[in-house]
N, C-alpha and C positions, 0 to 999 in steps of 0.2 A: 582902437587897437594903440600899443603903446610902439611907440619906434626908440628900440634899443641904443642902437649902433648903426655906423654902416656894414658891422661884419656879421651880424645878427640874422638869421631868417627869425620873423617875430613870428610864422604860423604855417603849419603842411597840411595841407585837404585835401582830399580824396571825394569827389561830387560824383554822386554816385548815377546813371543812365538806366532806368528798369524799364526791359520792356519784356512784354508776353507773346511769344508769338504760339500762332493757334494752327502752321501750315502743316500738310501730310508729309511725308518721305516715301520714297520706297524704301523695301525695307522687306525680308523672312519674318519680323517677326507681328502679330497680331495686334495691332494699337488700339485695344479698346477705348480709348478716350476719346477716340475718332466718332465713335457710334451716338452719339449723344450731344446734347444742350449741356456739359461739363462748363464749368467755369474753374480759373484757375485764379486766385486772389494774390499778389506781393506787395507785402506791405514794412514798411518800415518800423522799425522798432526803433525808439527813440527819436530824439532832432538833430541828432549832429551826426558830421558826416564819419567816417574813418579821420582820425586826427593825430596828428604823430606832433603832440605838445611842445611849443615853445618856452621861455626863447630855447635857439638852436645855435650853435656858432658855426660860419663856415669854418671848412678844416677840421672838423669835430668829430668826422666819423660814421659808425655805425646806430641807429635807434630805431629800436624797436618797438609795435605795440603787438604784446602777448596775445594770444589765443583769449584766455581771459576780459580783456579789456577791448572784445573786438566789436565790428559796428555788426551786425545783426538785422536781418530781413526774413521773415516768416511769411509760409506757402501755405494759404490754406484752401484745399482741397480734397476730391475723392477720397479718402483713406484708404479705399483698396486697390486703387491707379497708382500705375508707375509714372513718375517724371525724370525727362531729359530736363540737365539744367546744363547752359553754357555761359560761360566766363573768360568773357576778355578783357582785359585793361593795357595801359600804356605803362610800358616800360621804365618809362622818367616820371616825376613829376616837373613840370614846367613854371618858369617865372609868369607871373599871370594866367594860369592855365593855358600858354602861346605856344603850342605845338614845332610852328618855324623855330625853336631853340633850340631843336631836335638835335644839333653839331654844338650845340654852345655848352662845355664843358662848366662855365660859367652862368649860367644861367638853365639848367638842368639838372633834378639827380635823380639817380639809380635809384628803381623802384622795385623791390622783391616780394610779391602777392602771396598771399598763402590764403588757405581756406577752409571749412569743413560745413558739414552739417548733421543735424543730429534729428531722426524722425519715431523716437521712442514717445510722442505726445507732451515732450515736456520740453523747457527752453534752459538747457543745462547743457552747457561744454564739457562738463566732464564727462556725458554719456555721448560726445559729437564723433562723427569719423572725418577724417583728414582725403579732403579735398586732392588730387593730385595736380598740378599746376605745373606747365614750365612754363620756364623762367630765360626770358633773353632780353640782351639791350634795347629791342625795341616793341617787344610784344610779351606780357604774362597772358597764360590760356589755357583753359582744363575744360573737361568736360565731366559729367558723371548722371549715374543713373539709379533711384531708390525709389522705393514707395513712400507714398507720405506717409505711412503709418506703416513700421517696422512689421517683418511677420514674424520675427523673432525666431531665427533655424528654419520655416517652417516653408514647406513650396506652395508657389500660388495656387489659391484656389479658384473654383471653376467660372467660368466668364461670368461677368454682370449681367442681370436682365438689364436691354436699352430702359432709358428710363421713358415712361409713360406721361400723357397730358397732368397728374396728379403727383409725380415723382418732385419729393422736396428736397434739394440739392444738401440743404443745411442739417438736415441729422445723417447724414453721411458723410459732413465735412472732418479732414484732420486736421492739423498744425504741423509742418514743420519747417525747421531755420536752418539757416544762412548763414558762415558766420566769416567776414570778413579781416584778415590782420596781416601783417607782415615788417617788412625791413626799408628803412631807406638807407644810402650810403652818401655821407654830405662830404662833398668837397669842397675847390675851393670859387665859393657861388657869391653871386651879389645877395645883398639883403633885399627880403620881400616875401611875398605869399608867393609860394609853388602848391601847385593845383595837377591831379588828373583823372581818368574818367576811368569807373567800372562800369563795363554793360554786362547786364546780366539777362538773358534768356530761359524761359521755362517753358516748357510744352509735355502734355500728357504725352508718355509713351504707348 
């Protein structure tokens, strides 16, 4: 990694921590996904994290990663089931990823997360729908629910039959996509690598 100068931020990255939760919750909804041995796969598309490309100067202000350049995760699951997606992320990027710099404006950078999803069977940001993310200095957070495959304005169908011993989930799998992008506001910070963490939890509803 090149060292441009003392006032250059070389590279700004977000590291993804991906979790898949299968816990039940008390709800008035019927959670069809919990009545069977269904699986969810969360896959990283591409090899890079969400990266704000450098060199980035200290005191240089706003930098954006747009939706078209977003980090993409795929959700592979049963196409006729809904999923709940929970997203949390640091509200700042920290020098060397060290959260102890939270109150140090010279070693932390405010980060505003944005997210979207596409569930029409294609990895296509032009058909994606935004996910509401609450942004504040300590945490970015948001939740959403959607079917793995869009019902295209149609109401949900009848409850699926519980899987039997001959059930092959791969025959009813489809892929939805999550997109992560956002903005940083670079103040008077020291040179180095700044990182944060995005946590994604997906479970059948």
